[in-house]
N, C-alpha and C positions, 0 to 999 in steps of 0.2 A: 503493499500500500504506500508506504513512504517513499520506496524507490520509484514507483510509478508516478507519484505526485511530483516529487522534487527532480525527477528525471526530464521534466518538461520546463519550458520557459514561457509562461503565460502570465498575463497581469495578476490573475488570482494568486499565483506563487508568491509574487512580490508583496501582495497585500498581506498574505499569511505570515511571511517572514517578518515583515514590519510589525505586525501584531504580536509576534513572538518577541521582538525587541521591546515593545511596550510592556509585555509581561515580565521581562527581565528587570525593567525599571521598577515595577511594583515589588518583585522579590527583593531588589536591592533596597527599596525603602523599608520593607518589612524587616530585613536583617540589620539594617544600619540605623534606622530611626524609630522602629516599632510602629511603622505605618501612621506617622503623624502627618496627615494630609492637611497642611496649612495652605491658605490662599497663596502665600508667598512661594511655597514649595512647588505648587501646581504651576504658577506663572513662570517660575524658573524653568521647569521641564518643558512647558509649551514654547518658551522663548528659544531653546536650544534644538528643538526638534527639526525645524528647517535646516539647521546646520548638519544635523545627523542624516537627513534625507539626501542632502547634497553629498555627504561623505559616501553614502550608499550608492547614489547615482554614479559618482566618479569611479568607485570600485567596480561596479558592473560594466561601466563603459570601457574600462581598461580590459576587462575579460573579453567582451564581445568584440571590440575594435581589433584586438591582437589575436583573436582565436586561441586563448590560453585554455579554454575548456570547450567541450561540445555544447549543443544547444540545450542547457539545462540550468538548474539554479542550485546545484550542490555547493559550489564555491561560495556563492552568496549566503547560503544557509550556514555553512561552516563558519564563514567571517562573523555573522551575527552571533552564533553560538559562542565563539571566541570572546567577543565583546561582552556577552551576557556572563561569561565565567569570571570576568574581572570584578574583584571586590569593590572597587570604586569605578562606576560606569563613567564613560567619557561624557560628562555633563557640564564642561566648562568652556566658556567662549574661547578662550586663549588656546586651550588644548585642541579644540575642534579646528580652529584656525590653523594650527600648527600641522595637524594631519591632513587638512585640505591641501595645504602647500606640498606635503610629502607625496600625496596622490597625484597632484599636478606634475611634480617632478617624475614619478613613476609612469605616468601617461607618455611623457616624452621619451623616457627610456625604452619602454617596450614598443613604441611605434617607430623606432629606429629601423625595425625589421622591414618596413615598407620602402625604406630608402627614398622617400619623398621629403622635399623641404628639409634636407639633412642638416644643413648649416644652422638653420633656425632652431631646429630641435636640439642641437648640440649646445647652441648658445643659451637657450631657455633652460635646458638641463643643468648647465653650470650655474645660471642665474638663480634657479630655484634653490640649489644646494647652499649658494651664498646667503640667501635670505634665511633659510632654515638653520644656518650656522648661528644666526643672531638669536635663535631660540636655544640651541645647545651646539657647542663646538663638535659634539660627537657625530653630528650629521655629515662631517667631512668623510666619514667611513663610506657613505653612499656614492662618493666619487668613484670608488672602485667599481660599483655597479654600472655607473655610466661608461667607464672605460672598458669594462668587460663587454657591454653591449657593442661598443665601437669595434672591438676586437672580433666579436662573433658575426657581426652583420656588414661591416664596411671594410673598404680597403684602407690600410693605414697611411695616411700621409700626414705631413707636418701641419697643414691647414686643419685637418680634422682633430689633431691632438691639441692645437692651440686654442681653438674657438671656445670649448668648454671653459678653459681657464679665463678667458676674457669675460664671459658671462659670470663666472664665479667671482672674480675680483671686484666687480662693480659695487655690489651691496657692502663688501668689506671696505672698500674706499669711502663710501658714504658714511659708514660707521666710524671709521677712523677720522673723517673730517669733523663729525659731530663732536667726538671726544677732544680733538685738537682745539676746535673753537671754544670749547668749554674748559680747556686746560685739565683734562682728565685722561691724559694719555696712559697713565699707569694703570687705570681701570681697563682700558682697551686691551692692553698687553696681558693683564691678568685674566680677563675674560677668554681670550683666545689661547691662554696657556694653562689649561686645567690640569690638575693632578689626575692622571690615568692610573686607576687601579680597580681591581675587580673585587668587589664585596658582595657575596651571594647570601649573606646572612638573612637578608629580607626574604628570600625565597626559600629558606630552610624551615619550611612549615608544611604540615601535612596538606594544606590547602593548595599551595603553589607546587609542591613536589607532585601532588596527584595530577595537576594540569600538565606539568612537563613530561610525566611518565606516559600519560594518555595520548597527548598530541605527538610527543617524541617517537612513541611506538608506531603510530599511524603514518607519520612522515617517513620513517625508516622503511616500513612496509611498502609505501607508495614508491619511494626512490629504488628500492631493491628490486621490486617486481616489474616496474615499468621501464627502467633505464635501458635494459638490455634490448627490448622491443623497440624503444624510441630511437636509440642509437644505431639500430640496424637499417634504419630508413634515413636517407640523405634529403631532408627537407627543412623548411624554416622552423617547424615546431621543435626539432631536434635542438636547435640553437636556443630557442625560447625556453626549453626544459632545462638546458644548462644554466641559463640566466636566472631562472626560477630557483635553482638550487644554490647558486651564489647569492642571490637575494636573501634566501632563508638563513644562510650562514652569517651574512652581514647583519641581518635584523636581530639574530640571536646575540651576536657580539654587541651590538648597540644596547640591547636590554641589560646585558651583563655589565657594561661599563657605565651605565646611568648611576650617578652617585646617590641622588636622593630619590630612591625607588618608591613608587606607590602602587604599582601593579599595572597602572594605566599605560606604561611604556610598552607592555606586551601587545598593545595594539598594533605596533610596528611589525611584530614577529607574526601575528595572526594573518597579515596580508598574504605573504608568499605561502605559508603553511597551509592555508585553506585552499588555495589553488592546487598545490601539490597533491593533497589528499583527495580533492574533488576529482582530479584526473584518474586516480585509482579506482574511486567508487563508480564512476561512469563506465569503467571498463569490466567491472565484475558482472559476469554472466548470470550467476544465481542471485536473483533479486532478494532472496531471504537473507543472504549475508549483508547486503546493503541495508535492508530493513533493520537488522540487528545493530549494525554499526551506528546508524543514524538515530535509532531509538535509544540506544545507550548514551549517545552524546547529548540527546535532548534531556534525558533523565539526569544524567551526570551534571549538566550545566545548572540545574535547579537544586538538586539534593546537596551538592558540595557546599552550598551557602548555608545549610542548616546542620552540617556536621561540626 
């Protein structure tokens, strides 16, 4: 039943998945506030819903535009389940804005495969990373993803390598100019020179360990089972699959390096992970297995908040 329903891409699927997201908001309110439905809380939720809708639209647009999955809603469902797992839902204007910029960057990266308006995409990709660095210097890690896409889909030339850096440096120069004008250059250097270390103590709880074990297992299964078949065929998706794996590794590293962890940073991790797992689910021939996996994830995403 679940396999047949989410194995299609129809408007009703997106309505049901968005309703699921609203249910996660309710669960989050029950577990964190004891369901104190104040007028202020309701207005805050309503205010951020358009931003979340835009996040979902961009995520699905990247999927469809770049043919990262077949015509189904498994990836979108898994993405929303991942968000629903977070102890603190993404209900903050600044965080939503930050992840909107990240998705805009990913849109440029994955559309490099079309080899259309390449120089503009390379410049925009570098520009978005430059802007994202103003939120967190750790976003510099995603330059690796941009250059991985260049290596996979384009012929390497000096122009292709330089253009992303031109876009990247512009926001940094504006940021430098601002601090130079206000005589706060030391703050500029301090911001762009963070102490890099991995502290995983925040994730050392049964809550987060369960999430990493479940999704880690599903990702490993997806990569191990599908990679051989995908690599045996010389097509564009083969290169996209490699890019998705690199993306997942970078996203995991990003989440580990974040200093002030809240759990919300895992949003970055669930973007590539949901797509990798969806590719496995859509290729499983026995629908019973798909029903069991999806059903388990749905139950898990709710029950984990009450354990």
